C-alpha positions as CSV (number, residue, x, y, z in Angstrom):
1,M,-65.5,202.2,97.2
2,S,-64.5,198.9,94.7
3,V,-65.1,195.7,96.5
4,T,-62.2,193.2,95.1
5,Q,-63.9,189.6,94.8
6,T,-60.3,187.9,95.2
7,A,-59.1,185.9,98.4
8,L,-55.9,184.5,99.4
9,V,-55.4,182.3,102.2
10,T,-53.3,179.8,103.1
11,G,-53.5,176.3,104.6
12,G,-56.5,176.2,102.5
13,S,-55.9,172.3,101.6
14,T,-57.9,170.6,104.4
15,G,-59.1,171.4,108.0
16,I,-60.4,174.6,108.7
17,G,-58.8,175.8,106.0
18,A,-60.5,173.7,103.3
19,A,-63.9,175.3,105.2
20,I,-62.5,178.9,105.0
21,V,-62.6,178.4,101.3
22,G,-65.4,176.4,100.4
23,T,-67.0,179.6,102.5
24,L,-65.8,181.9,100.3
25,L,-66.0,180.4,97.4
26,A,-69.7,180.1,98.1
27,R,-70.1,183.5,98.5
28,G,-69.1,183.9,94.9
29,L,-64.9,185.1,95.5
30,T,-61.8,183.9,93.3
31,V,-59.8,182.2,96.1
32,L,-56.0,181.9,96.1
33,S,-54.8,179.0,98.0
34,L,-51.5,178.7,99.3
35,D,-50.6,175.4,101.2
36,R,-47.9,172.4,100.9
37,Q,-50.5,170.1,100.0
38,P,-52.7,169.8,96.9
39,P,-56.1,171.2,97.7
40,S,-59.1,169.1,98.9
41,I,-61.8,170.7,96.9
42,H,-61.8,171.4,93.6
43,H,-63.1,174.3,91.9
44,D,-63.4,177.0,88.5
45,R,-62.4,180.0,90.9
46,L,-59.9,177.9,92.9
47,I,-56.5,179.1,92.1
48,P,-54.3,176.7,94.3
49,F,-50.6,177.5,95.1
50,Q,-48.3,174.9,96.5
51,V,-45.4,176.5,99.1
52,D,-43.5,176.1,102.0
53,L,-44.6,178.8,104.3
54,L,-41.8,178.4,106.3
55,D,-39.5,179.3,103.5
56,S,-39.7,183.2,103.7
57,A,-37.6,183.5,100.4
58,A,-40.2,181.2,98.6
59,T,-43.0,183.0,100.3
60,S,-41.7,186.3,99.1
61,H,-41.2,185.2,95.7
62,L,-44.8,183.9,95.4
63,A,-46.5,186.7,97.1
64,S,-45.3,188.9,94.7
65,E,-46.1,187.3,92.1
66,I,-49.9,187.2,93.1
67,A,-49.7,190.7,93.8
68,R,-48.8,191.3,90.1
69,D,-51.4,189.3,88.4
70,H,-53.9,189.5,91.6
71,H,-56.0,191.8,92.9
72,V,-56.4,190.6,96.2
73,G,-59.3,192.4,98.7
74,Y,-59.3,189.8,101.1
75,L,-56.1,187.7,103.1
76,V,-56.8,185.1,105.6
77,H,-53.9,183.8,107.3
78,N,-55.2,180.4,108.8
79,A,-51.9,177.8,108.6
80,G,-50.2,176.7,111.3
81,V,-48.6,174.1,113.5
82,I,-48.5,173.2,117.0
83,R,-45.0,172.0,118.0
84,P,-45.9,170.5,121.3
85,N,-43.1,170.5,123.8
86,P,-42.9,171.0,127.3
87,V,-40.6,173.9,127.6
88,D,-37.4,171.9,129.0
89,D,-37.9,170.1,125.5
90,T,-38.6,173.1,123.4
91,P,-35.7,174.2,121.2
92,A,-35.0,178.0,120.2
93,S,-35.8,176.4,116.8
94,D,-39.3,175.8,116.9
95,L,-39.6,179.7,118.2
96,L,-38.3,181.0,115.2
97,D,-40.1,178.4,112.9
98,L,-43.3,179.5,114.0
99,T,-42.3,182.8,114.3
100,Q,-41.7,182.7,110.1
101,L,-44.8,180.9,109.8
102,H,-47.2,182.6,112.2
103,L,-46.0,186.6,112.1
104,G,-43.5,186.1,109.4
105,T,-45.6,184.8,106.6
106,A,-48.6,187.3,107.3
107,L,-45.9,189.9,107.3
108,I,-45.2,189.0,103.9
109,L,-48.3,188.4,102.3
110,L,-50.3,191.7,103.8
111,K,-46.7,194.1,102.4
112,A,-47.5,192.5,99.1
113,V,-51.6,192.6,98.6
114,L,-51.3,196.1,100.4
115,P,-50.9,198.5,98.0
116,G,-53.6,197.1,95.8
117,M,-56.3,197.3,98.9
118,R,-54.9,201.1,99.7
119,Q,-56.2,201.8,95.7
120,H,-59.0,199.5,96.0
121,Q,-59.7,201.6,99.3
122,F,-60.7,198.2,100.5
123,G,-59.7,195.3,102.6
124,R,-60.5,192.3,104.6
125,V,-57.5,190.6,106.7
126,V,-58.7,188.3,109.5
127,L,-55.3,186.1,111.5
128,I,-56.2,183.1,112.7
129,S,-55.0,183.1,116.3
130,S,-56.0,180.3,119.3
131,R,-57.0,180.3,122.5
132,A,-53.8,178.9,123.5
133,A,-53.1,182.9,123.5
134,L,-54.2,182.7,126.3
135,G,-51.6,180.1,127.6
136,A,-51.6,176.6,127.1
137,G,-49.1,174.0,128.4
138,T,-46.6,172.6,126.2
139,R,-47.2,175.0,123.6
140,T,-44.4,177.8,124.2
141,A,-44.0,178.4,120.3
142,Y,-47.6,178.0,119.6
143,S,-48.6,180.0,122.0
144,A,-46.2,183.0,122.1
145,T,-46.6,183.4,118.0
146,K,-50.6,182.8,118.2
147,A,-50.8,185.5,120.8
148,G,-48.1,188.2,119.1
149,L,-50.6,187.6,116.0
150,I,-53.3,189.5,118.1
151,G,-50.6,191.9,119.0
152,M,-49.6,192.6,115.5
153,G,-53.1,192.1,114.2
154,R,-54.2,195.2,116.7
155,T,-51.7,197.4,115.4
156,W,-52.5,197.0,111.8
157,A,-55.9,197.9,112.6
158,L,-54.6,201.2,113.3
159,E,-52.4,201.8,110.9
160,L,-54.8,200.8,108.2
161,A,-58.4,201.9,109.6
162,S,-58.0,205.4,107.1
163,D,-57.4,203.3,104.6
164,G,-60.5,201.0,104.4
165,I,-59.0,197.8,105.3
166,T,-60.0,196.0,108.6
167,V,-57.8,193.4,110.5
168,N,-59.4,191.2,112.8
169,M,-58.2,187.6,114.4
170,V,-60.5,184.6,114.8
171,A,-58.8,182.8,117.8
172,P,-60.0,178.7,117.7
173,G,-60.7,176.6,120.9
174,P,-60.9,172.4,120.3
175,I,-62.1,172.0,116.7
176,R,-62.1,168.2,115.8
177,A,-61.6,166.6,112.5
178,T,-58.6,168.8,112.1
179,D,-55.0,167.5,111.8
180,M,-53.7,169.8,114.0
181,F,-56.3,168.7,117.1
182,H,-55.7,165.1,116.1
183,E,-52.1,165.6,116.3
184,I,-52.4,166.3,120.3
185,I,-55.7,163.8,120.8
186,A,-57.0,160.7,119.4
187,A,-60.1,160.9,117.3
188,G,-63.2,158.7,119.3
189,S,-60.6,158.6,122.5
190,A,-61.6,158.7,125.9
191,R,-59.7,162.4,126.6
192,E,-61.5,163.6,123.6
193,Q,-64.7,162.7,125.1
194,A,-63.2,164.3,128.4
195,L,-62.4,167.5,126.4
196,A,-65.7,167.9,125.2
197,Q,-67.3,167.6,128.2
198,A,-64.8,170.3,129.7
199,I,-65.8,173.0,127.2
200,P,-68.8,174.9,128.5
201,V,-71.4,174.3,125.4
202,K,-70.6,170.3,125.8
203,R,-69.4,169.7,122.8
204,L,-65.9,170.3,120.5
205,G,-65.9,173.4,117.7
206,E,-66.3,172.3,114.0
207,V,-64.1,173.9,111.0
208,S,-67.7,175.2,109.9
209,D,-67.6,177.4,113.1
210,V,-64.3,178.8,112.5
211,A,-65.1,179.4,109.1
212,N,-68.4,181.2,109.7
213,A,-66.7,183.6,111.9
214,V,-64.0,184.3,109.6
215,S,-66.8,185.2,107.0
216,F,-68.2,187.4,109.1
217,F,-65.0,189.4,109.5
218,A,-64.5,189.1,106.2
219,S,-67.3,190.9,104.5
220,P,-67.8,194.0,103.4
221,D,-70.7,194.6,105.7
222,A,-68.0,194.4,108.3
223,G,-66.4,198.0,107.9
224,F,-66.9,199.4,111.4
225,I,-65.2,196.1,112.9
226,T,-61.3,196.3,112.8
227,G,-58.5,195.3,116.2
228,Q,-60.5,193.3,117.6
229,T,-60.6,188.9,118.6
230,L,-63.3,186.7,118.6
231,Y,-62.9,183.6,120.4
232,V,-64.6,180.6,118.6
233,C,-64.0,178.1,121.9
234,G,-67.4,177.0,123.2
235,G,-66.7,179.4,126.2
236,A,-63.2,177.8,127.1
237,S,-62.0,181.2,126.8
238,V,-64.0,182.7,129.8
239,G,-62.3,179.9,132.1
240,T,-60.0,177.4,132.6
241,L,-59.2,174.1,130.3
242,T,-56.3,171.6,129.9
243,I,-56.0,169.8,126.8
């Protein structure tokens, strides 16, 4: 087995994505980061690409270029947005946009790098879902598409296992110090403190908690684990939690 040393990470400029990028760089991988924003970290083995992943044509064009120029062995699809609204205020366009971002982008990128993974008989695909896949108020489009990632990933796991390619999902709960979390809950607020106390481990998650889980799945040693969803949520997926 020839293990390629290049990882592709979406949404790698800030928050959880930046932590994932840092963890993979620390393992000695070259990391290609796709994001609308420039990266918050700089490294000789970090190659950033600025792209709007809501634009399927731009994403497809860049994916083809990456597949032409790089042998990607690790694909981590982390990019996401929430767009919280109660169901009666949720426009259909939100569902279409988040379907493209969360599901369509993953499909475009996998199809681009899949020939190289098959050639090397090795691949690690990690899709970032969410605890909200189990249901969460004001998350019609977000919960639907994050749940869709789990179903899609399990299907890919079945199809690609014989090629030495694993596909797993990481589903974070509330992760502090991220734009997505603080879009909903103000940092340092009473609501934030109450939420932390409602989580069984009595704290909010850190970006490193998610990055460590991704690193586990995105490892040559994790070849006998595929089609699985790991909830990194401090126990919040075991019972009910209102965010």
